[in-house]
C-alpha positions as CSV (number, residue, x, y, z in Angstrom):
1,M,12.9,13.4,-19.5
2,I,9.3,13.5,-18.3
3,D,6.8,15.5,-20.3
4,P,4.6,16.6,-17.3
5,D,1.5,17.4,-19.5
6,R,1.7,14.0,-21.1
7,L,2.3,12.2,-17.8
8,L,-0.6,14.1,-16.0
9,A,-3.0,13.1,-18.9
10,Y,-1.7,9.5,-19.2
11,P,-4.7,7.1,-19.5
12,V,-4.2,4.5,-16.9
13,P,-6.0,1.4,-18.0
14,E,-9.4,0.7,-16.2
15,V,-9.4,-2.7,-14.6
16,V,-12.5,-4.9,-14.2
17,Q,-11.8,-7.7,-11.8
18,S,-14.0,-10.5,-10.2
19,Y,-13.0,-11.8,-6.9
20,G,-14.2,-14.4,-4.4
21,P,-12.9,-16.5,-1.5
22,R,-9.7,-17.4,-3.2
23,E,-8.6,-13.7,-3.8
24,T,-9.9,-12.7,-0.4
25,A,-8.1,-15.3,1.5
26,F,-4.9,-15.0,-0.6
27,Y,-4.6,-11.3,0.1
28,A,-5.0,-11.8,3.8
29,L,-2.4,-14.6,3.9
30,S,0.0,-12.5,1.8
31,I,0.0,-9.8,4.5
32,G,0.6,-12.3,7.3
33,I,-2.8,-13.0,8.6
34,G,-3.1,-16.6,9.6
35,Q,0.4,-17.2,11.0
36,D,-1.3,-18.6,14.0
37,P,-3.8,-21.2,12.6
38,M,-5.3,-21.4,16.0
39,D,-6.3,-17.7,16.1
40,R,-10.1,-17.7,15.4
41,G,-9.9,-13.9,14.8
42,D,-7.6,-14.4,11.9
43,L,-9.5,-17.4,10.5
44,R,-12.4,-15.0,9.6
45,F,-10.1,-13.6,6.8
46,V,-8.4,-16.9,5.6
47,G,-10.1,-20.0,6.8
48,L,-13.9,-19.8,6.2
49,R,-15.9,-21.1,3.2
50,E,-16.7,-17.3,2.6
51,P,-13.8,-15.4,4.1
52,V,-14.3,-11.9,5.3
53,P,-12.7,-9.3,3.1
54,F,-9.9,-7.6,5.2
55,P,-10.6,-3.8,5.0
56,T,-7.4,-3.0,2.9
57,L,-8.3,-5.5,0.3
58,P,-9.4,-2.6,-2.1
59,L,-5.8,-1.5,-2.3
60,V,-5.1,-4.4,-4.6
61,L,-8.5,-5.0,-6.3
62,G,-8.8,-3.3,-9.7
63,H,-5.0,-2.5,-9.6
64,P,-3.7,-1.5,-12.9
65,G,-0.3,-3.1,-12.4
66,F,3.1,-1.5,-13.0
67,W,1.6,1.0,-15.6
68,L,4.8,3.4,-15.2
69,A,6.9,0.7,-16.9
70,D,5.2,1.9,-20.1
71,P,7.8,3.9,-22.1
72,A,5.1,6.3,-23.0
73,T,5.0,7.7,-19.5
74,G,8.7,8.9,-19.8
75,V,9.5,7.6,-16.4
76,D,12.8,5.7,-15.4
77,A,10.8,2.6,-14.3
78,T,14.0,1.1,-12.6
79,R,14.0,3.9,-10.0
80,V,10.4,4.0,-9.0
81,V,9.6,3.7,-5.3
82,H,6.2,3.8,-3.5
83,G,6.4,7.0,-1.2
84,G,3.0,7.0,0.5
85,Q,-0.5,5.5,0.5
86,G,-4.0,6.3,1.8
87,I,-7.3,4.7,1.5
88,S,-10.9,5.9,2.4
89,L,-13.4,3.2,2.9
90,H,-16.9,4.1,1.9
91,A,-18.8,0.7,1.9
92,P,-17.9,-2.8,3.0
93,L,-16.9,-5.2,0.3
94,P,-19.1,-8.2,-0.2
95,A,-17.6,-11.7,0.1
96,R,-17.6,-11.9,-3.6
97,G,-18.3,-9.8,-6.7
98,T,-16.9,-7.9,-9.6
99,V,-15.4,-4.5,-9.2
100,V,-14.0,-1.7,-11.5
101,G,-10.8,0.1,-10.6
102,R,-10.4,3.5,-12.3
103,T,-7.0,5.1,-11.6
104,R,-6.0,8.7,-12.6
105,V,-3.0,10.8,-12.1
106,T,-3.9,13.8,-9.8
107,G,-0.5,15.7,-9.4
108,L,3.2,15.9,-10.2
109,V,5.9,17.6,-8.2
110,D,9.4,18.3,-9.4
111,K,11.9,18.1,-6.5
112,G,14.7,19.3,-8.8
113,A,17.6,17.8,-10.7
114,G,19.1,14.9,-8.8
115,R,16.2,14.9,-6.2
116,G,13.5,13.1,-8.2
117,A,9.8,13.8,-8.5
118,L,6.6,12.9,-6.7
119,L,3.6,11.5,-8.7
120,F,0.2,11.5,-7.0
121,S,-2.7,9.2,-8.2
122,E,-6.1,8.0,-7.0
123,K,-8.1,5.0,-7.7
124,D,-11.9,4.7,-7.3
125,L,-13.1,1.1,-6.7
126,R,-16.8,0.6,-7.5
127,D,-19.2,-2.2,-8.0
128,A,-19.2,-3.1,-11.7
129,E,-23.0,-3.5,-11.7
130,T,-24.4,-1.0,-9.3
131,G,-21.6,1.6,-9.4
132,L,-21.5,1.7,-5.6
133,L,-18.2,3.3,-4.5
134,Y,-16.4,0.9,-2.1
135,A,-13.2,2.7,-1.6
136,T,-10.9,5.6,-2.8
137,T,-7.2,4.9,-2.7
138,R,-4.4,7.6,-2.9
139,S,-0.9,6.9,-3.8
140,T,2.3,8.9,-3.8
141,T,5.1,7.5,-6.1
142,F,8.7,8.7,-5.7
143,L,10.3,8.9,-9.2
144,R,13.9,8.9,-8.1
145,G,15.4,9.3,-11.5
146,D,13.1,11.9,-13.0
147,G,13.5,15.3,-11.2
148,G,14.6,18.5,-13.0
149,F,12.0,18.6,-15.8
150,G,10.9,22.1,-15.0
151,G,7.6,21.2,-13.3
152,A,5.9,22.7,-10.2
153,S,7.7,22.3,-6.9
154,G,4.5,21.9,-4.9
155,P,2.1,21.6,-3.3
156,V,3.1,18.6,-1.1
157,P,0.6,17.4,1.5
158,A,1.9,17.8,5.0
159,P,2.3,14.5,6.8
160,H,0.5,13.5,9.9
161,A,2.6,14.3,13.0
162,L,2.9,11.5,15.4
163,P,2.4,12.1,19.2
164,E,5.5,13.1,21.1
165,T,4.5,10.6,23.8
166,P,5.7,6.9,23.8
167,P,3.3,4.5,21.8
168,D,0.4,3.1,23.8
169,M,1.1,-0.4,22.6
170,T,3.4,-2.3,20.1
171,R,2.8,-5.4,18.1
172,T,5.6,-7.4,16.8
173,V,5.4,-9.2,13.4
174,E,7.9,-11.4,11.7
175,T,7.7,-11.2,7.9
176,R,8.6,-14.2,5.8
177,P,11.6,-14.5,3.4
178,E,9.3,-15.5,0.4
179,Q,6.6,-12.9,1.3
180,A,7.2,-10.6,-1.6
181,L,6.9,-13.5,-3.9
182,W,3.5,-14.2,-2.6
183,Y,2.4,-10.6,-2.4
184,R,3.2,-9.8,-6.0
185,W,0.3,-12.1,-7.1
186,N,-2.0,-9.5,-5.9
187,G,-1.3,-7.6,-9.0
188,D,2.0,-5.7,-8.3
189,D,4.4,-7.0,-10.8
190,N,7.2,-4.3,-10.2
191,P,10.4,-6.4,-10.7
192,L,12.1,-4.6,-7.9
193,H,10.3,-7.0,-5.6
194,L,11.3,-10.1,-7.5
195,D,14.4,-9.9,-9.5
196,P,17.8,-9.7,-7.7
197,E,19.5,-8.0,-10.6
198,I,16.8,-5.3,-11.0
199,A,17.0,-4.7,-7.2
200,A,20.8,-4.4,-7.4
201,G,20.4,-1.9,-10.3
202,A,18.2,0.2,-8.1
203,G,20.7,0.3,-5.3
204,F,19.2,-2.5,-3.0
205,G,21.1,-5.6,-1.9
206,R,18.2,-7.9,-2.6
207,P,14.5,-7.5,-3.7
208,I,12.4,-5.5,-1.2
209,L,9.0,-6.1,0.3
210,H,6.2,-4.2,-1.3
211,G,5.2,-1.1,0.6
212,L,1.5,-2.0,0.4
213,C,2.4,-5.3,2.1
214,T,4.0,-3.6,5.0
215,L,0.9,-1.2,5.1
216,G,-1.4,-4.3,5.3
217,I,0.6,-5.7,8.1
218,A,0.2,-2.3,9.9
219,A,-3.5,-2.3,9.3
220,H,-4.0,-5.8,10.7
221,A,-2.2,-4.5,13.9
222,V,-4.6,-1.4,13.8
223,V,-7.6,-3.6,13.6
224,R,-6.6,-5.8,16.3
225,S,-5.3,-3.2,18.8
226,L,-7.3,-0.1,18.0
227,C,-10.5,-1.4,16.6
228,A,-11.2,-4.0,19.2
229,D,-10.7,-6.6,16.5
230,E,-13.8,-5.3,14.6
231,P,-12.6,-4.6,11.1
232,A,-15.8,-2.6,10.1
233,R,-14.6,0.1,12.5
234,L,-11.6,1.0,10.3
235,K,-12.7,3.8,7.9
236,G,-9.3,4.6,6.3
237,L,-5.8,5.3,6.8
238,D,-2.9,7.3,5.4
239,A,1.0,6.7,5.9
240,R,4.3,7.5,4.4
241,F,6.9,4.9,3.3
242,T,10.2,6.0,4.8
243,A,12.4,3.0,4.5
244,T,12.4,-0.3,2.7
245,V,11.8,-3.7,4.3
246,T,13.6,-6.8,3.3
247,P,11.4,-10.0,3.4
248,G,12.2,-11.9,6.5
249,E,12.9,-9.0,8.8
250,T,11.0,-8.4,12.0
251,L,8.6,-5.4,12.2
252,S,7.4,-3.5,15.4
253,V,4.1,-1.7,14.8
254,D,3.8,1.2,17.3
255,L,0.2,2.4,18.0
256,W,-1.4,5.3,19.8
257,T,-5.1,5.4,20.9
258,D,-5.7,8.5,18.6
259,G,-5.2,6.3,15.5
260,S,-1.5,7.2,14.9
261,F,0.9,4.4,14.0
262,R,4.4,3.8,12.6
263,V,6.3,0.6,11.6
264,R,9.9,0.1,12.6
265,V,12.4,-2.5,11.4
266,A,13.5,-4.0,14.6
267,G,16.9,-5.2,13.6
268,R,18.0,-2.0,12.0
269,D,16.2,0.6,14.2
270,V,14.7,2.4,11.0
271,V,11.2,3.5,10.5
272,A,9.7,1.8,7.4
273,I,6.2,3.4,7.7
274,G,5.9,6.8,9.4
275,N,3.3,9.5,10.0
276,G,0.5,6.9,9.9
277,L,-3.0,7.8,10.9
278,A,-5.9,5.4,10.9
279,R,-9.5,6.7,11.0
280,I,-11.6,4.6,13.3
281,D,-15.4,4.6,13.8
282,G,-16.4,4.8,17.4
């Protein structure tokens, strides 16, 4: 059973990471950018000698890996699912550099026995030399096997309410069967996305796509359709992961001009990302 005081104080390892064109282009490719090699807009992120970092690259830089697998956390690591993600962009990343990711646990909510728990964490990504803050990322993790430890039942942030009107535009994206195998090399080594036996033990028919990969796909649609294809205009976003995606499925990204978005799995008529809100400059 979780010891809430111990988990709230858990020392998530600091990560120093150097990156350059290879890491920048690989991340963009792993979220589906570059599927059309004739698309010059996408080539900025994947095909130049100095690729432009896509705005959501800070989600994976300085990433501490699957630290919840450490038995010292007390968490049932086989039943961990990403519940939500946010990012605030404070300064543009240079094409190459060295960054420091410092992650901390910021909250823990007990939903009750048999209902799981919510763990909230934040990561600051800074330049290793100057200390310049590039981004702050916020993560909600659903600990499906760890409720009922006697912790606080709140507060839980209210999700963004999508407009009641039909979306102003929709972009369709086909994921690839091997996309999770690619995306994991960004630093997320949770075996739920790789090992069929682990996935089956967690109640899934096969390994599932990383929530952050689906979010990157949505962010690309946001940049294309709501930022006039100007990535610097994206200043942040928040979203909830509401259903899993199986690699190879087709996604429909619904967008509203106020920055709202959601991601639907076309073949199953389920919402994989809901309550999305992008913050756009200008």
